[in-house]
Each structure stands twice: as structure tokens, then as C-alpha cells.
KOLPA-792308 format. One record per residue (C-alpha): residue number from 1; z, x, y; residue in three letters. Coordinates in nm, 3 decimals. Layout:
BEGIN
<atom><pos>NUM</pos><up>Z</up><east>X</east><north>Y</north><code>ALA</code></atom>
...
***
This chain:
BEGIN
<atom><pos>1</pos><up>11.433</up><east>10.157</east><north>11.758</north><code>MET</code></atom>
<atom><pos>2</pos><up>11.229</up><east>10.220</east><north>12.072</north><code>ASP</code></atom>
<atom><pos>3</pos><up>10.904</up><east>10.412</east><north>12.085</north><code>ALA</code></atom>
<atom><pos>4</pos><up>10.931</up><east>10.765</east><north>12.219</north><code>VAL</code></atom>
<atom><pos>5</pos><up>10.636</up><east>10.719</east><north>12.454</north><code>ASN</code></atom>
<atom><pos>6</pos><up>10.446</up><east>10.424</east><north>12.591</north><code>ASP</code></atom>
<atom><pos>7</pos><up>10.123</up><east>10.374</east><north>12.398</north><code>ARG</code></atom>
<atom><pos>8</pos><up>9.908</up><east>10.317</east><north>12.702</north><code>ALA</code></atom>
<atom><pos>9</pos><up>9.533</up><east>10.319</east><north>12.650</north><code>ILE</code></atom>
<atom><pos>10</pos><up>9.368</up><east>10.479</east><north>12.947</north><code>LEU</code></atom>
<atom><pos>11</pos><up>9.009</up><east>10.426</east><north>13.054</north><code>GLY</code></atom>
<atom><pos>12</pos><up>8.759</up><east>10.155</east><north>12.979</north><code>GLU</code></atom>
<atom><pos>13</pos><up>8.665</up><east>10.269</east><north>12.630</north><code>GLY</code></atom>
<atom><pos>14</pos><up>8.318</up><east>10.242</east><north>12.481</north><code>THR</code></atom>
<atom><pos>15</pos><up>8.118</up><east>9.945</east><north>12.610</north><code>PRO</code></atom>
<atom><pos>16</pos><up>8.032</up><east>9.680</east><north>12.351</north><code>GLU</code></atom>
<atom><pos>17</pos><up>7.661</up><east>9.723</east><north>12.425</north><code>SER</code></atom>
<atom><pos>18</pos><up>7.683</up><east>10.087</east><north>12.312</north><code>THR</code></atom>
<atom><pos>19</pos><up>7.838</up><east>9.982</east><north>11.981</north><code>TRP</code></atom>
<atom><pos>20</pos><up>7.574</up><east>9.712</east><north>11.931</north><code>GLN</code></atom>
<atom><pos>21</pos><up>7.294</up><east>9.961</east><north>12.000</north><code>HIS</code></atom>
<atom><pos>22</pos><up>7.441</up><east>10.203</east><north>11.748</north><code>GLY</code></atom>
<atom><pos>23</pos><up>7.463</up><east>9.936</east><north>11.478</north><code>PHE</code></atom>
<atom><pos>24</pos><up>7.102</up><east>9.831</east><north>11.541</north><code>ARG</code></atom>
<atom><pos>25</pos><up>6.975</up><east>10.191</east><north>11.527</north><code>CYS</code></atom>
<atom><pos>26</pos><up>7.189</up><east>10.288</east><north>11.227</north><code>HIS</code></atom>
<atom><pos>27</pos><up>7.238</up><east>9.979</east><north>11.009</north><code>PRO</code></atom>
<atom><pos>28</pos><up>7.494</up><east>9.992</east><north>10.732</north><code>THR</code></atom>
<atom><pos>29</pos><up>7.321</up><east>10.010</east><north>10.393</north><code>PRO</code></atom>
<atom><pos>30</pos><up>7.388</up><east>9.723</east><north>10.157</north><code>VAL</code></atom>
<atom><pos>31</pos><up>7.511</up><east>9.844</east><north>9.820</north><code>ASN</code></atom>
<atom><pos>32</pos><up>7.613</up><east>9.669</east><north>9.506</north><code>ASN</code></atom>
<atom><pos>33</pos><up>7.965</up><east>9.777</east><north>9.405</north><code>ALA</code></atom>
<atom><pos>34</pos><up>7.846</up><east>9.855</east><north>9.052</north><code>ALA</code></atom>
<atom><pos>35</pos><up>7.588</up><east>10.097</east><north>9.194</north><code>ASP</code></atom>
<atom><pos>36</pos><up>7.867</up><east>10.290</east><north>9.365</north><code>LEU</code></atom>
<atom><pos>37</pos><up>8.056</up><east>10.362</east><north>9.043</north><code>VAL</code></atom>
<atom><pos>38</pos><up>7.767</up><east>10.368</east><north>8.791</north><code>ARG</code></atom>
<atom><pos>39</pos><up>7.912</up><east>10.451</east><north>8.447</north><code>ASP</code></atom>
<atom><pos>40</pos><up>8.263</up><east>10.536</east><north>8.566</north><code>SER</code></atom>
<atom><pos>41</pos><up>8.551</up><east>10.317</east><north>8.455</north><code>ARG</code></atom>
<atom><pos>42</pos><up>8.787</up><east>10.439</east><north>8.728</north><code>THR</code></atom>
<atom><pos>43</pos><up>8.771</up><east>10.416</east><north>9.105</north><code>ILE</code></atom>
<atom><pos>44</pos><up>8.985</up><east>10.598</east><north>9.359</north><code>HIS</code></atom>
<atom><pos>45</pos><up>9.040</up><east>10.447</east><north>9.701</north><code>ILE</code></atom>
<atom><pos>46</pos><up>9.190</up><east>10.673</east><north>9.966</north><code>VAL</code></atom>
<atom><pos>47</pos><up>9.332</up><east>10.499</east><north>10.271</north><code>ALA</code></atom>
<atom><pos>48</pos><up>9.476</up><east>10.694</east><north>10.564</north><code>PRO</code></atom>
<atom><pos>49</pos><up>9.672</up><east>10.397</east><north>10.701</north><code>HIS</code></atom>
<atom><pos>50</pos><up>9.864</up><east>10.108</east><north>10.543</north><code>PRO</code></atom>
<atom><pos>51</pos><up>9.635</up><east>9.813</east><north>10.463</north><code>ASP</code></atom>
<atom><pos>52</pos><up>9.313</up><east>10.016</east><north>10.515</north><code>ASP</code></atom>
<atom><pos>53</pos><up>9.228</up><east>9.981</east><north>10.147</north><code>GLU</code></atom>
<atom><pos>54</pos><up>9.259</up><east>9.603</east><north>10.176</north><code>ILE</code></atom>
<atom><pos>55</pos><up>9.081</up><east>9.560</east><north>10.507</north><code>LEU</code></atom>
<atom><pos>56</pos><up>8.805</up><east>9.808</east><north>10.437</north><code>GLY</code></atom>
<atom><pos>57</pos><up>8.750</up><east>9.780</east><north>10.062</north><code>CYS</code></atom>
<atom><pos>58</pos><up>8.869</up><east>9.435</east><north>9.953</north><code>ALA</code></atom>
<atom><pos>59</pos><up>8.519</up><east>9.307</east><north>9.873</north><code>GLY</code></atom>
<atom><pos>60</pos><up>8.430</up><east>9.612</east><north>9.666</north><code>ILE</code></atom>
<atom><pos>61</pos><up>8.764</up><east>9.604</east><north>9.482</north><code>ILE</code></atom>
<atom><pos>62</pos><up>8.715</up><east>9.235</east><north>9.402</north><code>ARG</code></atom>
<atom><pos>63</pos><up>8.360</up><east>9.290</east><north>9.272</north><code>GLN</code></atom>
<atom><pos>64</pos><up>8.472</up><east>9.576</east><north>9.050</north><code>LEU</code></atom>
<atom><pos>65</pos><up>8.776</up><east>9.385</east><north>8.919</north><code>ALA</code></atom>
<atom><pos>66</pos><up>8.559</up><east>9.102</east><north>8.782</north><code>ARG</code></atom>
<atom><pos>67</pos><up>8.514</up><east>9.103</east><north>8.407</north><code>PRO</code></atom>
<atom><pos>68</pos><up>8.181</up><east>9.236</east><north>8.286</north><code>GLY</code></atom>
***
């Protein structure tokens, strides 16, 4: 099955230096997975695209799946 339209990306996009500056100015906080769920025994992971839950949350899921 062919795509209806070409998926051409137009323009240069955001320069890497802009992304790097943003990450330096707004660092991602480091959290322990247990701190995110506190006393809850259930987590819900919402992923808008296939594999997003694996790519974006695999480390957290693994930490929470460990016994204890």
C-alpha cells in the first residue's frame, strides 16, 4: 500500500545548538521511580504512539517491576 502523500520534511528544523542550550538551561530532574508512585501499587503509562512506552519509560518500568 502506497502512502497518500510524500512525507517530505521542509526547512532546516531547529539547530542542535538551540536544543543543547535548552537542555542546559532547563535540565531534566532526576527522580527515583519509587518517588513517582509513592504508596500506590498501580501505575498507568499512556503512550500516544506504538513503542513510546518502551522507549520513553523502560527504565522506570524496570525499576518498578523489581521485587521490593
